[in-house]
N, C-alpha and C positions, 0 to 999 in steps of 0.2 A: 420631714413633709407636715404641713399643716394641715390637719383633716377636716373638711369641709361638712358641716351639720346639715347636711341636705335633709335628713329625715325630720328636722325641728321644724320643717316646714311643710309636712305631709298635711296637716289639718288643712290648710290654705290650698295645696295641691289638690287634696281630695274634693274640695269646694269648687275649684276652677275646672277641675273633669266633669264634676256633677253637672256645673250650668252649661258646658260645650255640649256634654251629651243630652242633655234635656232639650237644646237648642236645636240640635241635629235631628233627633228622633221626632221633636215635633214638627219642624219643618218637613221631614220625610213623609210624615203623616198626613201633612194638610197640603202641602206644596207637591210633593212626589219630586223626582228628577225629570229634569227636560232632556227628554230621551230623543238621541239622536236619529238620522235617518236609519242607521244600522238596526235600531231595536224597534222604530214604528213603521219602516216600510216606506217606500217611496221611490222615485227615479233619480239615477245618477247620471249624469252627461259631461264627457269630457270632450273640450274644446282647444284648438290649438290656435292662436293667432301668430301670424307672419311679423309681428311687431311686440312690442312691450304693452301687454294690456291692462287698463285704466279698472280697477275692480270697483272703485266707487262708480263711476260712470255706468259699466255693467249691471251692479245693483239697481240704480236709478232707472234703467231702460226697462228690466224686468220688472220691476214693481208696477211702472206706469202702463205696460203691455198685458196686464193681468196676470204675470207670474209670482203671487203674493206667497211671501214665505220663502222663499228661493233663498238658498245660501251661495255665496260663491268666496271661493277660496283660490288662491294660487296652488298650483300643484308641480313642483319640481323646481320649474323655473318662472321668470315672469312674462312668458310668453304662453305656458299652459294654464288653463281656468277649469277646475272642476266646479260643477254647478248642482247643489242638490234641490230637486223638486220634492216636498213633501207628498204624504198620500194624497190621492184623487188624481193625480196626473198621471200618462201611461205613456207607453214609447211612442206614441203617434204627437206626442206634445214634444217630442225632441226635436223634430222636423221642423214643427211651428217656432221652437225655441232659436235653432240656428239662424232660422230667417229674419228673426227679430234682430239676435246680434248683427247678422251681416249687413242689414239696412242701416244700422248705426253707425258701421266702421267701414272707412274708406278701403281698406286692405281685404288680406283673405281670411276666412275664418273656415278653419278644418274641423268638422265633426270626428273626433276619435273613436268614442265610444258611446253607447247608450245601455245602462243597467237596471232593470227593475229590481227591488226588493219588496216581496210581499209581506204583509202583517203578519203571517203565520211564521215566517223564516224569523221576522222580529221579535216574535212572543218567544221562540225558541231559543234563540240568542239570549233573550232576558232569563231564561229559566237555567239554561245551561251556565251562562255566568256565575247567577247566584249558588248552583250546585257547585261548581268550580272553586268558590270561595268557601263554602262548608267545609269540602273536602278537604282543601289545604289546613284551614284550623283545625280539624280534626286528626289529620296526620302530625301536624306540628304539636299537638297535645300528646300524642302516642308517642313520638320522638323524644319530646324532653321529658314525659315521665321516665322513660326507659333510660335515657343517659344521666338525668340529674334525682329528681323526686319528685312526687306527684305535686306537691305545693308551690315547686317551680313551674309546673306545666300550667298549673292554674292562674298563676301569677303572668306567664307568658302567654297564654291565649287570650286573658282578660286585657293584656296591655294590647294585643294584637286587634281585638273587636273594638276597644277604645279607638284606636287608629282609622280603623276603616269606617267606622260610623262618623268620626269628625271630619274625615274625607269626604264621605257621599254626602254629609251635612253641609259641608262648604258649598258643594255644587248645585243642592236643592235651595239652599238660600241665596247664593247669587245668582240661579238661573242659568247657568252656564250649562252648555249644549255637553251631555253625557253621550258618548260613543264608544266603539270599542277599543279605541287608545286610550280613552281614560279608564275603561274597565281594566285593560292591561296595566295601566300605571297602578292601578289599586291593588292588582295582583303582585306587584313589584314591591310595593309599600309592605306589604306580607311578609315577603322574603328580606326586606332591607332591616324591617324593624324586629326580627325573628334575629336575623345574626347579631344586631345591638345586645338585643335582651339575652342572647346566649354569651355572649362576651362578660357581661355584668354577672350574669348567673354564675358562670364557671369562676369568676374571682371571687364571689360571695362564698360559695362551697369550698374554694380552696382556704381563705382565710377562715371560715367557721372551724376546719378541721386544723390550722396552723397556730392561730392567734390563740392563747389562754383564756382570754378576756370571755366572760359569760354574758355579756351584755349584747343581744341582739343588734341594735340600734348602732352601736358605737361598732361593730364589726360592719355592718352595712353601709356605715359612712363612710369606715377607711377603704372598702373596696370600691364604693362609688368615685371616690376620691383618686383612686390610684388608675380607674379607666377613665377619666374625665379628660385627660389629654389625646387619647385614643379617640372618643366618642366626638369630640368636638373639631378634631383635624378632619376626620372622616366625614362628618356632617357639613362641613363648611367646605370642603373641597366639591363634594357632590352637590350642595346647592349652588355654589357658583357656576358649575357647568349647566345646570337647570336652569339658572336665571340668562346665562347666555341662550340656552335653546328656546325659552319663552320669549325671549325678545328679536333674536335673529332666527329663529329655526323656521318661520312661516305658520301660517293658519293651521295646516295640516297636524302638526304636533303640538300646538300651542296648548290644547287641553291635557294632552301626555305631560308636557313638563309643568305645568301648575298643580296638577294632580300629585304629582310626585314632590313638589316643592311642600305643598301642606302636608303629605302624609311623612315625607322624613323630616321635616320640623316638629310634627306632633308624636312622630316616633322617637325621636330623641328625647322629645320630654318624658315620653310612656316609660321607655326602658328605666328612667329614674326612680321618677315619681308615682307609677301606677304597678310595675311589675316588683320594685323591691318594697313598696308600699304594702302591697297583699299579702308577701311574705310575713312582714309584722303582724298582719291582721291574722293570718294564719297561724301565727304564734311559731315561727320556724326556730329549730334549737339544735344543738349539736348532735342531738341523740338522732333528727332526722337524717345526719348525715356522715354517720360513723360508717365505715367500711366494715362490712360483715367479715366474720372471721370464719374460715374455711374448717368444717368439720375436721379434728384430728390435729389441727394446728398447734393447739395448745399441748397435747401428749407427746407431738415432737419436738418441740421446744422444750420438753422437761427430761428429753429422753438425754442420758449423757454421752 
């Protein structure tokens, strides 16, 4: 097996990650996120057409009739339409909206539901979403520190924070809407990236105990090379599914699929060049991974 010198490029990888993180943090600080209706509050209207609905025409009609900022997406079928009105509209505007749609359409338009999300609910969702991510990262650190070693926990959590910040930064830079489905995708990215990092960490630990070579860089390169096939196959098959979801899954899950695409792509990179690189920075060695000998074990082995 030819060993790939992954760690030979760790300086370039560090610079690349630093640039992405600075761009993401800068955009989040200046532009913040384009919060969706779930977080900002507003009115949600679901209507049903007796024939296929023309979303472009509906957007044009609503815009000319004073419903500025309305977001129109298909909902399940091409006859069901979900309209999101930003904060400032009330339940009463739902009736006016239905009249506007009915005037522009020769068939029947049926109002299925109207839901109002207050700004206070949106603030609570935003706060709870942030707490959920922090709790997930804290539990991950405890788990890896218990299963492996504290240096591995630091590397894994740093990789997860790296992935989350860059995913959030992507949405901030592009201005794409950040709603609950995207938040769910970000939490899923934490789980996916963690699984990838644990596979790599497990092989690194195994090789540190098995291989007699004392050079940590060489041992980490061997471990990454051995897990490369598994990492690429898993990531590529997942990415193919997500591309299909992003293009053919409709607007309701488009943000979810895009967030996972970005997160999984950067998560595959971070499991190699962030988690493993930090292990070298923390000077991981064989001594960190020696299996402790139970008291009395030496005496028992000397007993005839």
